[in-house]
N, C-alpha and C positions, 0 to 999 in steps of 0.2 A: 384340441387340435386347431390350426388354420385351415379356412376352407381354402380351395385353391381358387375358387371365384372364377372357372371356366375348366371346361372339359377339354379344351384343345391338348391335344400329344405333346406339342412343345410346352405347355405349361406344366402339365405333369410331369414329364421327363426331368425340365428345368429343375423341377422341387423335390425331385430324388437326386438328382446332382447334387444337390445343395444339403440334402440330407446327409448323404454320407460323406462328403467333404467336411463337414463340421462334425460329423460323428468322430471321424478321425482324429479333430482337433479336441474333440469333446474328451478322448481317449489320451492323448498324447500331452495337452497340455497339462491338467492337473495331476497326472500319473507319472510322467517320465522323469520327472524330479525323484518319486519315489522308487521308481526301477532304478534308476542309476544310484540312488543310496543303497538299495537293495544288493548291487553288484560291488559296493564295495568304495563308492567313489566321494571324495569330500567336498564341499559344499562351492570351491574354485572351481574344481574340475565339473561337477554339475552345472555352475552358471556357464562353465565354458562350452559346454555339450548343448545345452537348452539355447545358448544365444545363436549357434547354428543353424538350430530349427526356424530360427526369426531371422538370420541374417541372410539366409538364401532368399527372403525376399525382396533384399535389396537389389540383387540381380536377376533373378528369375522373372518375374513380371515385367521387366524392361526388357530382357531379349525376346518373349513372346509376343510382347505388345510392339516390337519391332516389325515382326514378321505378320503379326496381323493385319498392323494398319497399311501395309502395303501389299497384302495378296487377298485380302479379304476371309483370309481361313482364320474362323473364330471356333466353330464347334470342332473343326476336325483336329484344331492344336489340344483342344479339351480330349478330345478321345486320347491322341497319342501321348498327352501327358499323363493323363490316369493310367493308360497301359504302361509306360516306362517306369512310373511311379510302384505299380504293383511291381513288377519284375525284380525292379533295383531292391526293394524293400525287403528281398529274401536275404540279403547281406546283414541286415538288422538281426537275425537270429542267433548270430555270431559274436563272440566277445572275444576280441583278441587285444584288448586294453584302450586306452583314450584316444590315441591316433587313429586306431581302426575305426572306431564307433564314431569320429569326427568326420571321416570321410565318407562313411555310410549313412550317417545324417546328411552330410552335404549332397550327396549324388541324387538320393530317392526325394529330400525335400525340393532340390531344385526344380524336380519336375512335377510334384505336388503344388509347390507354391505358385505355379505358371497357371493352375485352373483358374482360380478365384475371378483373376479380373477378368478373363474372357468371359466368365459366366456372367458377372456383374454385366457386361456390355452387350451380350447376347439378350439377357434379359429384358433389360431396358430398351432396347432397339426392337424386341416382338412387341413390346406393350404399347409403344410409341405415345399417343395422346394419353393412354389411361397408364400412367406411370403411379399413379396411386395404388395399383393392382400390385407394385413390386414387394411392399412388406408381405402381402399374404403368401408369395412364392418365396420369400427369402425367409421367412418364419420357420418355413420346413427344415432350415438348417439347423435353428434353435433348438426344434424338436429332436434332429439327430443328436446334437450336443447334448442336450439333457438326458435321452436314452443311455448314451455310452457314459456320461459323469455317473449316474446311477447304476449303470450296469459295472461298469468297470471298478468303482470301487467294493462294490458287493464280491466281484469277480477276483480280486486282489486281496480281500479280507478272507475269501475261501481256500484259493487256489495258490495264493502266494505273487509277488511281482512278474514272475518269470512268464506268468499268462500273457502279459500285454502284447507282445510279438504276436502271438498266434490271434488274437481277437482283432489287431491291427491287419492282420494279411486277410483277413473275412472281411472287412471295410473297404481295403483298396480293391479287392475283386469287386464289390459290391458296386464302387463308385465307376470302375471302367466299364461294368456290364450295364449300367444305368447310361452312361455317356454315347455308348453306341447307339440308343434309341434317337439321338437330337439328328436333325435333319442338316445333312451337308452343303446348306446354304451359303454361299460366298459373298459377301457385301461387295457389292460395286464401288469400288476406290478407284478416286481421279489419280491423273497421272502424277508423279512425284512434281513437275514443274509447275502443275495447275493447284496443287494443294497447297492451303495459305499455310505460311509458317506458325510454327506453334509459339507462343508470346506466353511468358510468365510475366502477369499483371501483378501489380503489390497486392489487389485481395487473394489471387492464388499463392503467392508468395507467402502472405501471413498466415494463411490456412494450412499450407503444408508445416511452415513452422509449428503450429499449434497442435496440427497431428502426430508431427513426430515427438513433442513433449509430453503430450496425450499418453502414447503408447510407452515412453519409457518410464511413466508414473505407474504404469498397468503391469510393467516387467516383472515386478515382486510377486505380483498375483500368477503372473504364468508359471515363473520359475519355482515359487516357495510357499505358495498358500497353502496346499495340502501338508506341506512338513510343517510351517507354523501352525496350523490346526493339531497337528499330531504333538508338538512340542507342548501344546496346551493341553494336551489330554484327549483330544477327540481321534475317532477311530477314522482309518480311510474310509468307512461304508458310509459314517457321520458326516466327514468332510465331501463326500461326494453330492448328499442330499443338500448340504449348504451350498454348494456351486450348481446344483439343478436349480435351485429356489432363485437365485439368481437369475438363471436361465428363462426360466417361468415367466419373471416381470418384465424381462426382455422383448419375449413373446407378446404379451401384452400391450408393451410400449410400441412395438411396430405395427400393432393394430390401430393404436391412437396417432402415430406419427403423421399420417398423412394430413388428419384432422386440424392438428397442431402446427403443423409446419405451413398450413394454408394460412392459418389466422396471424402467427407469430414470426415466421419468417426463420431463414438459417439461423442469421447470426445471433439473436436471442436466444434461440433454442441451445446451441453450442455452448455460449455464454456460462448459462445455466448448467448444462451438463457438467462442463468442465469444473464449474465451482461445488457443484455437488460432489463430483467426481474428489475433488481435494478432501472434502468434508468426511467421504468414504473412507479414505486411508487411515485419516485419523482417529476414526472410529474405530478401524480396525487394529489401530497401535495402542490404543490404551482400553479397549475393551472386548477383547478377544476372549476373555474367562466368562463373559456376559452373553448365554445364547440370545437375549433381546437385542443387546446392541451389534453382534455379529448378524442377527438376521435382519436389522436396517441396514447395516453396513451392503449387504447382499442384496437388498432391495434396491439398492442406489446403481445397482448394474443395471437397472432400466435406462439410466441416462448413462454413466459410461460407457454403454456399448449401445445398446438399444438407439436410443434417440441420438447420440451423436454419429453412427454409421448413417442411420437412413438420414439424416441433414448432410452429412457430407457426401453420399453419394448423389445426391439431389445438386449440390454444389457443383460437384464435379461434372455432372450432367448437363448443367447450364452454362460451363463457363469454358469449357472446350468442346472445339469444333468437332461434328461426325468424323474429319479425317484423321482426329486425333485422340478421340476417344478413349482407345484400347490403352493408348500410352499415359491419359490422365488418370484411368483407374489404375495403371501399373505403379505410375509415381508415387499414387496416394498410398497404395500398399506395402511399395518399397520403401519410402521414406517413413511411414508411420508405423506400421506393423514391423518390417523389415529392418531398418537400421534404430528405430527408436525402441522399439521391443527388443532386438538384439543389445542395444546398447544398454537398456534399461535392465537387463536379467543378469549381464557381466558385472556391473556396478553394483547391483544388489547381492552378487555373489560376494565380492570384496566387502563390504559393509557386512553381510551375516556372518562370515567367517564362522567359528564353531555354533554360532546358535546365540552367542551372547548378544548380538548386534543386530536380533531380528527387529526389535521394535525399529531402533534407525532406520531400518531399511524402509518401514512406512513411513516414517518421515520424509524420508529422500523422495518418496512418492508422491507425498503432498505437495512438497516442493515445486517437484515437475509441474503438477496439475496447476499450481497457482500460476506458476510463468506460462502455461498452456493459457491458461484465461487471459493474462495479457496479451498474449498475441491474437486471439480472436477480438480481443477488443479493437486491434488495429484495423482488422478488415474492415473495407468501406463496402456496406450492403446495396446491391442492386434490387430494382425493383424484381427483376426475373428472378432472384432468388428466393421470394415468396410463390408458393406454390396457388395458381389460382381454381 
């Protein structure tokens, strides 16, 4: 496990918040498709419902960023968002059809997806000049993801997919309890008339385009990876171990990221990561029956998410003024994980069909990653993008 590098209470509780936030993600992303499949929904309905999980990231982070950048309330919004998510998640225990589940998903994920952007800003502003410590704190989110990917897979194998809502409820409560310990310190914000206007420069534009396309490529992984492995003959527990392996190498990459960013800069590492992501999806398309090739594909998650995310967070922190950092994190989350992830999952559901189009789903993912690589190439790198 990663070291906290600090005994400060804020660092400890931020790490705990990351742990529970990504524990929820580790339960929902791999197994929500299995949960819906168990309830009898088809691939198009699963793709639609999973797209809502990602789609609320388009709206929620921007709504809360608007409030945060004008009031300075960030930890307060994390507390409110986690409490509201836990309460509204109760609706997910009931099944009244696709429309009902779509409304339930929209409501509780609207509050849940509002949390992460504020956590990122709080963490980076708390660290100040010690931004290199971000990886150690954020890595606890990856630990949480691993724990629930593995535990969730075994729990579903033992008790069935209907166990998912109960596990999720415990995690939402844990997230809320940990958020209560965050200090309610408001950030001093300038008067609206004194704040510099938000400018979307060419590098920011191409960065957001690349992030959107990259998350479109990850859409099939979010929505259909476990189903794909089941189709190839693997169990849910085995699939969970493969997902967990990907997150283990992600944690290792988070530990290496500060050194790599300091030496090579944001653009080069983004370019490498996106290129390897395209390779990853092609390996998955044609090598799923080989445990060795599947393992290599999952090892590349270190680049698909670990290095890409670390570089992206640094890019945003350096290219957005302090008055717009919540908005910058929210734009990144909503455009990439939100719109890109939702669009990728939805299109994947259409391509997947009855399962006969599963290979084409990963070819589509590789094409999106290749287009993302072209967008990264259009970013004009600045010296400040390299961490000293």
